C-alpha positions as CSV (number, residue, x, y, z in Angstrom):
1,M,-28.4,14.0,4.8
2,W,-26.5,11.3,3.8
3,A,-26.7,12.9,-0.1
4,I,-25.3,16.4,1.1
5,S,-22.4,14.5,2.9
6,K,-21.3,12.3,0.1
7,Q,-21.0,15.5,-1.6
8,K,-18.9,17.2,0.4
9,V,-16.6,14.6,0.6
10,E,-16.5,14.0,-3.3
11,N,-15.8,17.6,-3.7
12,F,-13.2,17.1,-0.9
13,F,-11.5,14.5,-3.2
14,D,-12.0,16.4,-6.7
15,R,-10.4,19.6,-5.4
16,M,-7.4,17.2,-3.6
17,T,-6.7,15.2,-6.7
18,R,-7.1,18.4,-9.2
19,S,-5.0,20.4,-7.5
20,M,-2.3,18.0,-7.3
21,N,-3.2,16.8,-11.1
22,L,-3.3,13.2,-9.8
23,D,-5.1,10.6,-12.1
24,T,-5.2,7.2,-11.8
25,K,-1.4,6.7,-13.9
26,K,-0.2,8.9,-11.3
27,I,-2.0,7.4,-8.5
28,L,-0.7,4.0,-8.9
29,S,3.4,5.5,-10.2
30,W,3.6,7.3,-6.9
31,Y,2.4,4.1,-4.6
32,S,4.7,2.2,-6.4
33,Y,7.5,4.3,-5.6
34,V,6.6,4.7,-2.0
35,L,6.1,1.3,-1.6
36,F,9.3,0.6,-2.8
37,I,11.5,3.4,-1.7
38,A,9.9,3.3,1.9
39,P,11.3,-0.4,2.8
40,L,14.6,0.9,1.7
41,L,14.8,3.4,3.6
42,F,13.6,1.2,6.7
43,W,16.4,-0.7,6.1
44,A,19.1,2.0,5.7
45,L,17.7,3.0,9.7
46,I,17.9,-0.5,10.5
47,A,21.4,-0.8,9.3
48,L,22.2,3.0,11.1
49,R,20.6,1.6,14.0
50,G,22.5,-1.7,14.2
51,G,25.8,0.0,13.3
52,A,25.6,2.7,16.0
53,S,24.8,0.0,18.6
54,N,27.8,-2.2,17.4
55,Q,25.0,-5.3,16.4
56,S,24.4,-6.9,13.2
57,I,20.9,-6.7,11.3
58,K,20.2,-9.8,12.4
59,M,20.7,-10.0,16.0
60,M,18.3,-6.8,16.1
61,I,15.7,-9.0,14.3
62,M,15.8,-11.9,16.7
63,K,16.2,-9.6,19.5
64,Q,13.4,-6.7,18.9
65,P,10.1,-8.8,17.9
66,A,8.6,-5.3,16.9
67,V,11.7,-4.8,14.2
68,A,11.5,-8.4,12.6
69,I,7.6,-7.8,12.1
70,A,8.4,-4.8,10.4
71,T,10.9,-5.9,8.2
72,I,8.1,-8.4,7.2
73,A,6.0,-5.5,5.8
74,A,9.1,-3.8,4.3
75,I,9.7,-6.1,2.5
76,V,6.2,-7.2,1.0
77,D,5.8,-3.8,0.7
78,F,9.1,-3.7,-1.3
79,V,8.2,-6.8,-3.4
80,L,4.5,-5.0,-4.1
81,G,6.1,-1.7,-4.9
82,Y,9.0,-3.4,-7.3
83,Y,6.2,-5.3,-9.2
84,L,3.6,-2.3,-9.9
85,M,6.3,-0.5,-11.2
86,L,6.9,-3.2,-13.7
87,N,3.5,-4.2,-14.7
88,K,1.3,-1.0,-14.2
89,K,-0.7,-1.3,-17.3
90,Q,-1.5,-4.9,-15.9
91,F,-3.4,-2.5,-13.0
92,L,-4.5,0.0,-15.2
93,V,-7.0,-2.6,-17.8
94,N,-10.5,-1.6,-16.2
95,R,-11.8,0.1,-13.4
96,Q,-12.6,-3.4,-11.2
97,T,-9.1,-4.3,-11.3
98,Y,-7.6,-1.1,-10.1
99,R,-10.1,-0.8,-7.5
100,F,-9.8,-4.6,-6.2
101,L,-5.9,-3.6,-6.0
102,M,-6.8,-0.6,-4.3
103,V,-9.0,-1.5,-1.6
104,S,-7.5,-4.7,-0.9
105,Q,-3.9,-2.2,-0.2
106,L,-6.2,0.4,1.9
107,I,-7.2,-2.3,4.1
108,G,-3.5,-3.9,4.5
109,Q,-1.5,-0.9,4.5
110,V,-3.9,1.0,7.1
111,L,-3.4,-2.0,9.6
112,V,0.1,-2.0,9.3
113,G,0.1,1.5,10.1
114,N,1.1,3.1,6.3
115,L,-0.7,6.3,6.2
116,L,0.6,7.4,3.1
117,C,-0.1,4.2,1.5
118,G,-4.1,4.0,2.8
119,V,-4.1,7.9,1.6
120,L,-3.2,6.8,-1.8
121,A,-5.6,4.1,-1.8
122,I,-8.3,6.3,-1.2
123,L,-7.6,8.6,-3.3
124,G,-6.9,5.6,-6.2
125,M,-10.3,4.3,-5.2
126,Y,-12.1,8.1,-5.9
127,K,-10.3,8.4,-9.1
128,A,-11.3,4.6,-10.2
129,K,-14.4,5.8,-11.8
130,T,-12.5,7.5,-14.3
131,L,-11.3,4.0,-15.5
132,K,-13.6,2.3,-18.3
133,K,-16.1,-0.3,-17.2
134,T,-15.7,-3.3,-18.8
135,Q,-17.2,-7.1,-18.0
136,D,-14.1,-8.5,-18.0
137,N,-12.8,-10.3,-14.9
138,I,-10.5,-9.6,-12.9
139,S,-7.1,-11.2,-13.5
140,P,-6.3,-14.0,-11.4
141,I,-2.7,-12.3,-11.1
142,V,-4.2,-9.0,-10.0
143,I,-6.1,-11.1,-7.7
144,A,-3.6,-13.3,-6.0
145,I,-1.0,-10.7,-5.6
146,S,-3.7,-8.5,-3.8
147,L,-4.4,-10.9,-1.8
148,V,-1.4,-12.5,-1.0
149,A,0.1,-9.0,0.0
150,A,-3.2,-7.8,1.7
151,V,-3.3,-11.2,4.3
152,L,0.3,-11.2,4.9
153,L,0.0,-7.4,5.9
154,A,-2.7,-8.9,8.2
155,L,-1.1,-11.3,9.4
156,C,1.8,-8.6,10.8
157,F,-1.3,-6.5,12.5
158,M,-2.1,-9.9,14.2
159,L,1.7,-10.2,15.2
160,I,1.9,-6.7,16.3
161,L,-1.4,-7.4,18.4
162,L,0.0,-10.3,19.9
163,L,3.4,-8.7,20.7
164,E,1.6,-5.6,22.6
165,F,-0.7,-7.8,24.5
């Protein structure tokens, strides 16, 4: 029973990635573009909203804690997206490094509600099997960047929970 379900899920992901012509490099590129552009659009929305209500961005952030939390998450996403765009090859070295990034980002991004990045992370974890599996360890820089981003996003999630309850 489990093998049949697992095979159906693998077939679904395989058809999806094949029809969209995605490989590990393209998934990482799309992931970095989404992480880089989405915060810019968020900040443009905040600026537009501030202009419409005659409030400065600083006042909006101070008066609305949800906007402040979303701004922290946007800053984390922006910095990570920028770093990923500059250093893609560092994350494509081997399967372990790529999967570590995708798993840590899946957890962090789903916690703050960034479902598009969650879907891309799942597809990235699935396509990671095409990368070479080596005995090399995961780079300490990759570990640090992935964990810091995931922890900051998890802290944003906790702040959202505190805000709601």
